[in-house]
N, C-alpha and C positions, 0 to 999 in steps of 0.2 A: 290354762290361765297362768299368767305371770305372777310369781310370788309378790305379794304386797304386804306392807306392815303399817301399823298406826300407833303413834306414840301419844299416850294420854297421861298427863300429870295427875297422880292420885291424891296429892295433898302435900302440904308442907307444914312444918312446925315453926316455932319461934326461932329466929336467926340467933346463932351463938355470938357472931361478931360481924364486922364489915365484910370479911372474906366470904363467910357463909351466905350473907345477904347477896353478894355479887354472884355467887354460884347459883343461888336460888332464882335470881332475876334472869340469868341466862337460860336456865332450864325451863322457866316459865315461858320464854319466847318460843320454845320448841313444842309446847302443848298443842295437840291437835295436828301434828305433822303426819303427812301421808308419805310413806317411803315406798318407792315403786319397784324395787328389785333387791335381790340379795346383795348385789354389789353396792347399791345405794345404802343398804342397811349397814354394811361394813364402814362406809364413808361417814354415815351418821354417827355411829359409835366412836369412830376415830376423831370426828370433829368435837364431840363431847369431851373425850379424853384430852385432846389438845387444849381446849378452852379451859378446862379445870386446871391443867398444868400451868397454863399462862396466868391464871388467877393466883395460883399458889406462888408463882415467881413474883407477882406484883405485891404480895403480902409476905415478905420474908420473915417477919417477926412472928407470924401466926403458925401454929402447927397445921400441917397439911391435913385436909379432910379427905378421907378415903372415898373413892368412886368405885361402886360395885355394880356390875351388870351380870345377872345370873338368871338361871331358869330351873324351876322344879319340874315343869311339865315337858320340857324340850319343845314346846310350842311357843308360849308367850315368855317374855323375859322381863324381869324386874330391874329397875334402876334405883339405886339409892346413893345419895351424896349429901352429907350433912343433913339439913332439914328437909331436903326434897325427896319425894317418893314418886315414881312413875312406872308405867308398864308399856312395853313394846308388844303390841298385839299382832299375832300372825293372822292375817285376814284369810279365812278359810273358804269364804264364799263371796263372790262378787254379785252385787245387786245392780240391776239396770232399771232406769226409769224410762217411761214412755216419752218420746220426743214430741 
């Protein structure tokens, strides 16, 4: 089975400012994303990093909001950035449906 991953937004808190709201809106668009390989997972994380950096550049007067992607279990990874919280789940078993 090819490694697959699933991103689920766990929740968000009140936005601190317009920059935080913009980051939250972007991360919300990723909710429910299926990531089909380890290479795609690297691209997914890089796309998030690039977009957060772009948003930081668009709001030079605001203090940058740290982006953190980390793992306690070495299986699933947690994402935090400002008011957004999410998890990248490692899909351990593939389920098939009848055709």
